[in-house]
Structures are given as structure tokens and as C-alpha cells.
C-alpha positions in Angstrom: -0.1 0.0 0.0 2.8 2.4 0.9 4.7 2.0 -2.4 1.4 2.5 -4.3 0.9 5.7 -2.4 4.4 6.9 -3.2 4.0 6.0 -6.9 0.6 7.7 -7.2 1.8 11.0 -5.6 4.9 10.9 -7.6 2.8 10.5 -10.8 0.6 13.4 -9.6 3.6 15.7 -9.1 5.1 14.7 -12.4 1.8 15.4 -14.1 1.5 18.9 -12.7 4.9 19.8 -14.1 4.1 18.3 -17.5 0.9 20.3 -17.9 2.8 23.1 -19.5 4.4 20.8 -21.9 1.1 19.0 -22.8 -1.0 22.2 -23.0 -1.2 22.1 -26.8 -1.5 19.6 -29.5 2.0 19.1 -30.8 2.6 17.0 -33.9 5.7 15.9 -35.9 4.5 13.2 -38.1 7.1 11.1 -40.0 5.2 11.7 -43.2 4.9 15.5 -42.9 6.6 16.0 -46.3 3.4 14.6 -47.9 1.1 17.0 -46.2 3.1 20.2 -45.1 -0.1 22.0 -44.4 0.0 20.3 -40.8 3.2 22.4 -40.0 2.9 25.5 -42.2 -0.5 27.4 -42.9 1.2 29.1 -45.9 1.1 25.7 -47.6 -2.8 26.0 -47.9 -3.9 26.0 -51.5 -0.4 25.4 -53.0 -1.8 22.5 -55.0 -4.3 23.0 -57.7 -7.0 21.0 -55.9 -8.9 20.5 -52.7 -6.8 18.1 -50.7 -8.1 16.1 -47.7 -5.6 14.1 -45.6 -6.1 12.0 -42.5 -3.1 10.8 -40.4 -2.9 8.4 -37.4 0.2 7.9 -35.3 0.8 5.6 -32.5 4.1 6.3 -30.8 6.2 3.8 -28.9 3.9 0.9 -29.5 3.8 -1.4 -26.6 4.2 1.3 -23.9 1.1 2.0 -21.9 -0.1 5.6 -22.1 2.2 6.4 -25.1 1.2 9.2 -27.5 -1.6 8.6 -29.9 -2.4 11.3 -32.5 -5.1 11.7 -35.0 -5.2 14.6 -37.6 -7.7 15.5 -40.4 -6.8 18.4 -42.6 -8.2 20.0 -45.8 -6.9 22.9 -47.9 -7.8 24.3 -51.3 -7.2 27.2 -53.6 -10.0 29.5 -54.4 -11.1 30.3 -57.9 -8.5 33.1 -58.5 -5.8 30.6 -57.3 -3.9 33.3 -55.4 -5.9 32.6 -52.2 -5.8 29.3 -50.3 -8.0 28.3 -47.3 -7.4 25.4 -45.0 -8.9 23.6 -41.9 -7.3 21.2 -39.4 -8.8 19.1 -36.7 -6.5 17.2 -34.4 -6.6 15.2 -31.2 -3.6 14.1 -29.1 -3.7 11.7 -26.2 -0.6 11.1 -23.9 -1.3 9.1 -20.8 -4.0 10.8 -18.8 -3.8 14.0 -20.9 -6.1 14.6 -23.9 -5.6 17.7 -26.2 -8.0 18.7 -29.0 -7.4 21.4 -31.5 -9.3 22.9 -34.4 -8.0 25.8 -36.6 -8.5 27.5 -40.0 -6.0 29.1 -42.2 -5.7 31.8 -44.8 -2.8 31.9 -47.4 -2.0 34.3 -50.2 0.3 33.3 -53.0 2.5 35.7 -55.0 3.8 34.4 -58.3 7.4 35.7 -58.7 7.6 34.4 -62.2 6.2 31.4 -64.2 8.2 28.9 -62.1 8.6 30.5 -58.6 6.0 31.3 -56.1 5.9 32.5 -52.5 3.0 32.2 -50.2 2.3 33.8 -46.7 -0.3 32.3 -44.4 -2.1 32.9 -41.1 -3.8 30.4 -38.8 -6.2 30.8 -36.0 -8.1 28.4 -33.8 -8.7 27.1 -30.3 -7.3 24.1 -28.3 -8.8 22.3 -25.4 -6.8 20.4 -22.8 -8.1 17.9 -20.2 -6.6 15.5 -17.8 -8.4 12.4 -16.6 -7.0 11.6 -13.1 -9.6 8.9 -12.5 -7.4 6.7 -14.7 -4.7 6.8 -12.0 -7.0 5.7 -9.3 -8.5 2.9 -11.4 -5.0 1.6 -12.0 -4.8 0.8 -8.3 -8.2 -0.8 -7.2 -6.9 -1.2 -3.6 -6.0 2.4 -3.2 -8.4 5.3 -3.2 -7.7 9.0 -2.9 -10.1 11.9 -3.4 -7.5 13.9 -5.3 -7.8 11.3 -8.2 -11.5 10.8 -8.2 -12.2 13.7 -10.5 -10.9 15.4 -13.6 -9.4 18.8 -13.9 -11.5 21.4 -15.5 -11.3 21.7 -19.3 -9.2 24.6 -20.6 -10.1 26.2 -23.9 -7.7 28.8 -25.2 -7.2 30.6 -28.6 -4.1 29.9 -30.6 -2.7 31.3 -33.8 0.3 30.8 -36.2 1.9 32.2 -39.2 4.2 30.9 -42.0 5.9 31.6 -45.3 6.4 29.0 -48.1 8.6 29.3 -51.2 8.4 26.8 -53.9 9.3 26.0 -57.5 8.7 22.8 -59.5 11.6 21.0 -57.9 12.5 23.0 -54.7 10.7 24.2 -51.6 11.6 26.1 -48.3 9.4 27.3 -45.5 9.3 28.8 -42.1 6.4 28.7 -39.7 5.6 29.5 -36.1 2.6 27.7 -34.6 0.9 27.4 -31.2 1.2 31.1 -30.3 -1.0 32.3 -27.6 -2.4 35.9 -27.0 -1.3 36.0 -23.2 2.3 34.8 -23.8 3.0 34.5 -27.5 6.2 32.5 -27.4 5.8 30.4 -24.4 4.4 27.3 -26.2 5.3 28.4 -29.7 6.8 25.9 -32.1 9.1 26.9 -35.0 9.4 24.8 -38.1 12.0 25.2 -40.9 11.8 23.0 -43.9 13.6 22.6 -47.2 13.7 20.0 -50.0 14.6 19.4 -53.5 13.8 16.9 -56.2 16.3 15.4 -58.7 15.3 13.6 -61.9 17.7 10.6 -62.0 15.9 9.0 -65.0 12.6 9.5 -66.7 11.0 7.1 -64.1 13.1 7.7 -60.9 13.1 10.8 -58.8 15.3 11.4 -55.7 13.7 13.7 -53.1 15.9 14.6 -50.1 14.8 17.2 -47.5 15.1 18.4 -43.9 12.9 19.7 -41.1 14.2 21.6 -38.0 11.9 22.0 -35.1 12.4 24.3 -32.1 10.2 25.0 -29.1 11.3 26.9 -25.9 10.8 24.0 -23.5 12.5 21.3 -25.7 15.8 20.8 -27.5 16.2 21.6 -31.2 15.5 18.5 -33.3 16.2 17.8 -37.0 14.5 15.3 -39.3 16.5 14.4 -42.4 14.9 12.3 -45.1 15.4 11.0 -48.6 12.7 9.5 -50.9 12.9 7.6 -54.2 9.9 8.1 -56.4 9.4 5.2 -58.9 7.1 5.8 -61.9 5.2 8.5 -60.0 3.4 5.6 -58.2 5.7 4.3 -55.4 7.6 6.3 -52.8 10.3 4.5 -50.8 12.3 6.4 -48.3 14.1 6.7 -44.9 14.5 9.5 -42.4 16.4 10.1 -39.2 15.0 12.2 -36.4 17.7 13.3 -33.9 17.4 11.9 -30.4 14.3 10.0 -31.4 14.1 7.4 -34.2 15.1 5.9 -37.6 12.0 5.8 -39.9 11.0 3.8 -42.9 8.7 5.7 -45.3 6.5 4.3 -48.0 3.7 5.7 -50.1 1.5 4.3 -52.9 -0.4 6.4 -55.5 -3.4 4.1 -55.7 -5.2 6.3 -58.3 -4.6 9.9 -59.6 -6.6 11.1 -56.6 -5.8 8.7 -53.8 -2.6 8.2 -51.9 -1.8 5.8 -49.0 1.2 6.1 -46.8 2.7 4.0 -44.0 5.7 4.8 -41.8 7.4 2.7 -39.3 9.8 4.3 -36.7 12.4 2.4 -34.8 13.2 4.3 -31.6 16.8 5.0 -30.8 18.3 5.0 -27.3 16.7 3.4 -24.3 13.1 3.4 -25.7 14.2 0.6 -28.1 14.3 -1.9 -25.3 10.7 -1.4 -24.2 8.9 -0.3 -27.4 8.3 -2.1 -30.7 8.3 1.2 -32.5 6.1 3.8 -33.9 3.4 3.2 -36.5 1.9 5.8 -38.7 -0.7 5.7 -41.6 -1.9 8.3 -44.0 -4.7 8.6 -46.5 -5.0 11.4 -48.9 -7.6 12.4 -51.4 -7.2 15.1 -54.0 -10.0 16.7 -55.9 -9.2 18.4 -59.2 -11.1 21.7 -59.9 -9.4 22.9 -63.0 -8.9 21.3 -66.4 -5.6 22.9 -67.0 -3.0 20.3 -67.8 -0.3 19.7 -65.2 2.9 19.5 -67.1 5.2 18.8 -64.2 4.0 16.6 -61.3 4.4 18.0 -57.8 6.3 15.8 -55.3 5.6 17.9 -52.2 
């Protein structure tokens, strides 16, 4: 009984300190390069179609209470093609903490010339955080404490973000700052820096390397370096390395001109590799075509 009491109170104290960290939905999907709208509102409408993407990520499979994230996003250009709109709905569960977020985005595209474009975007929304402490008391049926018999009140807060995205037919670079709050703009803000390029190795083989750098005030800087091979514009095979975290296998299949399916497996590095079988992530994307204009060069990002 005593050791259970010590464990529960230790978990309670650790949870209080983690509330700040878990106050917002925070994603970094392995397959972000296939749907960059998740990390940059300026990406909205960059494709000539309405694009709807759903992603599901189970991190550190086999570890009880490990993060489980679900995201559904949609973005589209408007008729004049210079304005893009987007919407994102996300849910993130980590242990007893559950975070929900919904946001909308506006992006404006400026064509530098026929091959180069730059887009600026704004994002606004709300997030809700809740902690279910009854899960702790239920884990120890022989121990009961009033402190763990009820949930904390739900917190609903506004959040906003901004970004810039530059792209050509074979190169992109972007910077975004998300999860900013009115009361303290940069306390929970996340900064993303991305860049990538495509190389035509043959008529049927494309090499696509890229990098993402992520920074937030309460965490160390992380980098995600990836490289994909695109075969016949149908099959994507790739690998990525995320510093201090995992080595990831990437694969994607263009089932039809409108439907893409992606799967990623992440092998954790460090001590987590001893207790977890890895991270699994799936993605399903559908692209509607609004315009009859012929696309001469396929987009790989």
C-alpha cells in the first residue's frame, strides 16, 4: 500500500509539471513531407486542388499511455488561385492528458515568375486540454484518494500561427511559427524550418531529399533528415532520421490519380528501443481536381 501511495503521488507531481508541456497539441509526423499544411499554414492552396488528408500515429507501440495522435486536414485554392483556405482538426492523447485542436488558415500566393511562387499564411483556432486523473485511481483498485476521483476542468484557449512557403517545380523552403497564444506569444510556440529538392535521376526515378528543423522553448532543437525515391510517380520509398528519437521507414502508394496511401514505421533510438516495438503511422489522402488545366510537371511535395 505504501509503495502504491508513493507511486501515485509521484505521478501526480510529475503530471503537474508536465501540464505546461502538454498544454497544446503538438505533432511531428514522420510523413509530414506529404502534407506540409500540418506544419505550415502558408502551404494552404499550394496544390491546384482540394486536398483532404487523415493521419494516425501511435508512438512507442507497446508502452502503456504512449502518445496517440489523429489529424484530419483539408486545404484548397480559391477560384482566383492566389488565395488558399485550410482547416485542421487534431486530437492528441498522452497518458491521462487529452488535447484537442481545431484551426483554420488563410494563405495568399504571390507568383514571382512562371516557375517561382511564394505564399504567406495565417492560422487561427482554439485548443482544449483535459486531464483524466480517475485513470490513475482505477489503475490501483486497492487504493483510493479523493485527489484522483475527478478530472481537472477543461481549458479552452485561442491559438494562432503564421508561416511563409517558397516553392518551384523542384524545390521548396518554408518557415512557420505555430501554437502562439495571446497571453504569452512564444511560451508554447513551435518553430518549423523546412527545405527539400527533387532530382530527376531518370525518366521514371526521382530522388527527393529534405530536412525539417523543429524548435520550441521547452525542448531541445530536433532535426528530421529524409530521402525518398519516387518510382514511376506511383511508389515512394524512403528513410528518415530524427535526432534523439528514431530512424523511420517511409513508403507511399499512389493508388489512383486522386488517392494516396502512406505508411511509416519508426524504430526508436536509445533506451526506448528496449521497451517499445516502434512507432506506426498511416496516412490517407484524397485530392479533388477543380481545374482542367494540364499539369505539365508533377508536384512531389
